[in-house]
C-alpha positions in Angstrom: -35.6 22.4 85.4 -32.5 20.3 85.9 -29.7 21.7 83.6 -31.9 24.7 82.9 -30.3 27.6 81.0 -31.2 30.9 82.6 -28.2 33.0 81.9 -28.8 36.6 82.8 -32.5 35.8 83.3 -34.7 38.5 84.9 -36.4 36.7 87.7 -36.8 39.1 90.7 -39.2 37.8 93.3 -39.5 34.4 91.5 -41.3 31.6 93.3 -38.9 28.7 93.0 -39.4 26.9 96.3 -38.2 23.3 96.1 -37.2 23.7 92.5 -34.8 21.2 90.9 -32.0 23.4 89.5 -29.2 20.9 89.4 -26.4 22.0 87.0 -28.5 25.0 86.0 -26.8 27.9 84.1 -27.9 31.0 86.0 -24.7 33.2 85.7 -25.6 36.8 85.9 -29.3 36.1 86.6 -31.4 38.7 88.5 -33.1 36.9 91.5 -33.5 39.6 94.0 -36.0 38.6 96.7 -36.7 35.3 95.1 -38.1 32.3 97.1 -35.6 29.4 96.7 -36.4 27.6 100.0 -35.4 24.0 99.8 -34.3 24.4 96.2 -31.7 22.0 94.8 -28.9 24.0 93.1 -26.2 21.4 93.3 -23.4 22.4 90.9 -25.5 25.3 89.6 -23.6 28.2 88.0 -24.6 31.4 89.7 -21.5 33.4 88.9 -22.2 37.1 89.3 -25.9 36.5 90.0 -27.9 39.0 91.9 -29.6 37.3 94.9 -29.8 40.0 97.5 -32.8 39.5 99.7 -33.5 36.1 98.4 -34.6 33.2 100.6 -32.5 30.1 100.3 -33.1 28.4 103.6 -32.3 24.7 103.6 -31.3 25.0 99.9 -28.7 22.6 98.4 -25.9 24.7 96.9 -23.2 22.1 97.2 -20.4 22.7 94.7 -22.3 25.7 93.3 -20.4 28.5 91.5 -21.2 31.8 93.2 -18.1 33.8 92.7 -18.7 37.5 92.5 -22.4 37.0 93.3 -24.5 39.4 95.4 -26.2 37.8 98.4 -26.5 40.7 100.8 -29.3 40.3 103.4 -30.0 36.8 101.9 -31.6 34.1 104.1 -29.4 31.0 104.0 -30.1 29.4 107.3 -29.2 25.7 107.3 -28.3 25.8 103.6 -25.6 23.4 102.3 -22.8 25.3 100.6 -20.2 22.6 101.0 -17.4 22.9 98.4 -19.1 26.0 96.8 -17.1 28.7 95.1 -17.9 31.9 96.9 -14.8 33.8 96.1 -15.4 37.6 96.3 -19.0 37.1 97.0 -21.0 40.0 98.6 -22.8 38.6 101.7 -23.0 41.5 104.1 -25.9 41.0 106.5 -26.7 37.6 105.2 -28.2 35.0 107.6 -26.2 31.8 107.5 -27.0 30.4 111.0 -26.4 26.6 111.0 -25.3 26.6 107.3 -22.8 24.0 106.0 -19.8 25.7 104.4 -17.3 22.9 104.7 -14.3 23.4 102.4 -16.1 26.4 100.7 -13.9 28.9 98.9 -14.5 32.4 100.3 -11.3 34.2 99.4 -11.9 37.9 99.6 -15.6 37.4 100.4 -17.4 40.3 102.1 -19.4 39.1 105.1 -19.8 42.3 107.1 -22.2 41.7 110.1 -23.3 38.4 108.6 -24.9 35.9 111.0 -23.0 32.6 111.0 -23.7 31.2 114.5 -23.5 27.4 114.6 -22.3 27.4 111.0 -19.8 24.7 109.8 -16.8 26.3 108.1 -14.4 23.5 108.6 -11.4 23.7 106.2 -13.1 26.7 104.5 -10.8 29.1 102.7 -11.5 32.6 104.0 -8.2 34.3 103.2 -8.6 38.1 103.1 -12.3 37.8 103.8 -14.1 40.7 105.5 -15.9 39.4 108.6 -16.0 42.6 110.7 -19.0 42.6 113.0 -20.0 39.1 112.0 -21.6 36.7 114.5 -19.8 33.3 114.6 -20.8 32.1 118.0 -20.3 28.4 118.3 -19.2 28.2 114.6 -16.8 25.4 113.5 -13.8 27.1 111.9 -11.3 24.3 112.6 -8.6 24.1 110.0 -10.0 27.1 108.2 -7.7 29.5 106.3 -8.2 33.0 107.7 -4.9 34.6 107.0 -5.3 38.3 106.4 -9.0 38.2 107.3 -10.6 41.3 108.9 -12.5 40.1 112.0 -12.6 43.2 114.2 -15.6 43.3 116.5 -16.5 39.8 115.4 -18.3 37.5 117.9 -16.3 34.2 118.1 -17.5 33.0 121.5 -17.3 29.3 121.9 -16.0 28.9 118.3 -13.9 26.0 117.2 -10.7 27.5 115.8 -8.5 24.5 116.2 -5.6 24.6 113.8 -7.0 27.6 112.0 -4.6 29.9 110.1 -5.1 33.4 111.5 -1.8 34.8 110.5 -2.0 38.6 109.9 -5.7 38.6 110.7 -7.3 41.7 112.2 -9.0 40.6 115.4 -9.2 43.9 117.2 -12.0 44.0 119.7 -13.0 40.4 118.7 -14.9 38.3 121.3 -13.1 35.0 121.6 -14.3 34.0 125.1 -14.3 30.2 125.6 -13.1 29.7 122.0 -10.8 26.7 121.2 -7.7 28.0 119.5 -5.6 24.9 120.1 -2.9 24.6 117.4 -4.0 27.8 115.7 -1.6 30.3 114.3 -1.9 34.0 115.4 1.4 35.0 114.1 1.5 38.7 113.4 -2.2 39.0 114.0 -3.6 42.3 115.4 -5.2 41.3 118.8 -5.6 44.7 120.4 -8.6 44.7 122.8 -9.6 41.1 121.8 -11.2 39.1 124.7 -9.7 35.6 125.2 -11.1 34.9 128.6 -11.6 31.1 129.0 -10.1 30.4 125.6 -8.1 27.2 125.0 -4.6 28.3 123.8 -2.5 25.2 124.0 -0.3 24.9 120.9 -1.3 28.3 119.6 1.4 30.3 117.8 1.5 33.7 119.4 1.9 36.9 117.3 5.7 36.9 118.1 6.1 33.4 116.7 6.3 31.7 120.1 4.3 28.4 120.3 2.5 28.2 123.6 2.7 24.6 125.0 0.8 25.0 128.3 -2.8 24.7 129.3 -2.3 27.8 131.5 -2.6 31.3 130.0 0.5 32.9 128.6 2.5 35.1 131.1 1.9 38.8 131.5 4.4 39.8 128.8 2.7 37.6 126.2 -0.8 38.6 127.3 -0.1 42.2 126.1 0.0 40.8 122.6 -3.0 38.7 123.1 -5.5 41.3 124.1 -7.5 40.4 127.2 -7.0 37.0 128.9 
């Protein structure tokens, strides 16, 4: 089925486990609840496709086009979405534990309460993404673009946020215990009630623009802007 043309196809509940869908045209397709475990969707066009509730564990979606697609409650554990276009995708409640999202484009993506523990989002573009309530424990977000992202009540324990851009991000009540924020920018971020206990903050840009150069926590007057340290 390589290079298959399935534009706006009606395939809810389809059994496509292990299918070869390289370069397939599936924009606007209806694939609710479909089984695409281990499927190869490299460079497939799934723009605007309906995949909510589908199972795509260990699927190859590298460089796939999924902008505007619906993947709410979708199973994507250990899937490879490197370099995929996921701008404005709907992925609330999706399970992406251990998924590879290196350099993925997720501008304006909706990932409310998504599960992304151990996921690799290195250099991903998540500007303006909605990640409230998401679980990103031990995730790799180094060099990620998160400016303007909403991350209140997000679990970022042990996350790698080195050199991440968190300017103007909403991190209210976020759990950043033991996270590594070395070199990250928190300029003008909202950090009320965020928990930074045990976090690495050397080289971080504080909300007031000050760059912190010590391994020790910032002083009391700076701690007020950094939530709980």
